[in-house]
C-alpha positions in Angstrom: 106.1 59.6 117.9 107.4 57.5 115.5 106.8 58.3 112.0 106.3 54.6 110.1 108.8 53.8 107.0 106.9 51.0 105.3 107.5 50.4 101.9 104.2 49.8 99.4 104.9 46.2 99.4 105.2 45.7 102.7 101.8 47.8 103.2 100.6 46.1 101.0 101.5 42.3 102.8 99.9 43.3 105.7 96.7 45.4 104.4 93.1 44.0 102.1 93.6 45.6 98.7 90.7 47.7 99.7 92.8 49.5 103.3 95.5 49.5 100.9 93.5 51.9 98.7 91.6 54.1 100.4 94.4 54.1 103.4 98.0 54.2 101.7 96.2 55.8 97.8 94.1 58.0 99.0 90.9 56.3 98.0 87.4 56.6 99.4 84.3 53.7 100.6 81.6 53.9 98.7 78.4 56.3 101.2 76.7 54.2 103.4 79.0 51.2 103.3 81.7 50.6 105.8 81.3 49.1 109.0 81.0 52.5 111.1 78.8 54.8 109.5 75.8 53.7 112.3 78.0 52.2 114.8 76.7 53.2 118.1 79.0 51.2 120.1 81.3 53.2 122.7 85.0 52.6 122.4 87.7 53.8 120.8 88.2 54.3 117.5 92.4 53.9 116.0 94.2 53.3 113.1 93.5 50.3 111.4 97.0 50.2 109.9 99.0 51.0 113.0 96.5 50.8 116.0 96.7 55.0 117.0 94.1 55.9 118.6 92.0 58.1 117.0 88.7 59.4 117.9 86.5 58.4 120.7 83.0 57.3 120.3 81.9 60.3 122.6 83.0 62.5 119.5 80.5 60.8 116.7 77.9 61.6 115.6 75.4 61.2 112.4 76.1 63.8 110.2 74.2 62.1 107.5 76.7 61.6 104.9 77.7 57.8 104.6 80.7 58.2 106.4 81.7 57.6 110.3 81.9 61.3 111.1 83.7 63.2 114.1 84.0 66.5 115.8 87.3 66.1 117.3 90.6 63.3 117.3 91.1 62.6 120.8 93.9 65.2 119.7 95.5 67.6 117.8 98.8 65.2 117.7 96.9 62.4 116.2 95.8 63.9 112.8 97.4 65.9 110.2 95.7 68.0 107.9 97.1 68.8 103.7 95.4 70.5 101.4 93.4 68.3 99.1 92.6 69.5 95.2 91.9 66.5 94.0 88.8 66.1 91.7 88.5 69.5 91.1 87.7 70.0 94.8 88.7 72.2 97.5 89.2 69.8 100.7 91.5 70.1 103.7 92.2 65.5 103.6 92.8 64.2 107.3 95.2 61.1 107.5 97.2 59.4 110.6 100.3 61.1 111.9 102.1 58.0 112.9 102.2 55.8 109.9 100.8 58.2 106.9 97.4 56.6 106.5 95.1 58.7 104.9 91.5 59.1 106.6 89.4 61.0 104.7 88.9 64.8 105.3 87.3 67.2 107.7 84.4 70.1 107.1 83.5 73.5 108.8 79.9 72.0 109.4 80.1 70.4 112.1 78.6 70.7 115.5 79.5 72.2 118.9 81.8 72.2 120.5 83.5 72.2 117.5 82.5 73.1 114.5 84.0 70.7 113.2 83.3 67.2 110.9 85.8 64.3 110.6 84.4 62.7 107.7 86.5 59.1 108.2 86.6 56.0 106.2 85.7 53.3 108.2 88.0 50.6 106.5 90.7 53.3 108.4 89.8 52.6 111.2 88.7 49.5 114.0 86.4 50.5 116.8 88.3 48.6 120.7 84.9 48.8 122.4 84.8 49.8 126.1 
């Protein structure tokens, strides 16, 4: 997988202001405001910056958090994890391995079979419907 080498200026030209804030500056959309937090449609969720397939709708669940939640990515090669100590919290950030877009965070309070909850910003995703 080739990592994207785009500059901030190139990303700003391609993304909306909100996408740039969340995906490139590690922002967060407001809870319950994203288009996929309550979506039940079948398909594959891809990175909104580079179209890399990230999550399958079969692994999506209602966490009650206000963000789309998944118990696993399509495979371990599509997301990277990084310790996030911002805002006085201890969290694990997840980002797209292909382009580095900030997706959200992963927590260990999800359902089986993984016990994980990938809490993802809707603006970081696009749904390719089945």
